[in-house]
N, C-alpha and C positions, 0 to 999 in steps of 0.2 A: 139177377135175371133181367134181361132187357126185353120188354114186351114189344110186339110188332107195332103197336100204336105209337111207340116212341121213335120209330124209324120213318123218316120222310122218304116218300117214294114218288118217282116220276115214271110213268109208263109210256111206251111207244107201241103203236099198233102192230107194225110189221117191220121186218128188215130183210132185204133180199140176200144179204150176206149170211144171216143166220137161218133165214126161211122159218122164222119162229117169232112169237111175240116176246118182246124184251122188256126189261125194267131197269131203270137207272135209279140208284138211291144215293143219298148224300154222304152217309157215313158207314164205316165198318168197324166193329169192335176189334180190339187188339187180340182178344182171346180167340185162338184158333178153334177152340171147342165150343164156340158160340152156338147156342141152340134157340130155336123158336118153339113156343108152345103150340102155335097154330099157323096154318098156311091156308090162305083162301084161294078161290079159283082165279085163273089168270085174267079174267075179265074184271076182277075185283082188285083188291090190294095185293101187290106182289110182296111176298116175304122173301126178299132177295137182297144181296149185298153188292155194293159198288166199291171198287178199289180205284182211287183217283190216279195213281201213277202207273204208267206203262213203261217198262224198261226193255231195251234191246228189241223193240218191235214185238214183244210178247205180252198178251193180256191174260188175265185170269178169268176163267169161267167157273162160276160158283153155282152148283146145282143142288137143289133141295130134295132130299130123300125122306119123305114123311115116316117111312118105316124105321129109319135109323135115327130120325130127329137130329140130323147133322148135315153139314155142307161138305160137298166134295169139290175140290178145286182142281181144275184141269187147265194146262197151259195151251193156249191157242195163239196163232198169229193175229196181230192187231188188224182191225179193219182199216184199210187205207182211207176210207171215206169218213172216218171219225177223227176228231181231234185227239191229240196225244194225252189230254187230261180226262178223256172220257173212256169208260170201260163198261162193258155190258155183261149181264149175267143171264144165261139161258135157264129157264125154270121149268122143271117138271114138278107140278104142284097139284096137290089134292087136299081135301079137307082132312085134317088130322083128328079133330074131335067131331063127333057127329051123331 
């Protein structure tokens, strides 16, 4: 189990492309079933994943569903304003424990 504290997170305030607050992080586990025990508010730490590579102009959006304790990946066109090695994840986040 990888704890959220072990994930380095960089947050951005807003993006006109997503019209939503975004978070970029450094690493993503190889395990597709990777789960987080806790997810904090978007103004706080983002429990969200970044995938470094964008292939064929497609990026992965990874969205956190607290009720399922899992991530759902959805393919979206890459933002042309971003570099090819950057990918963003759009987060629906609420406190899991509380």
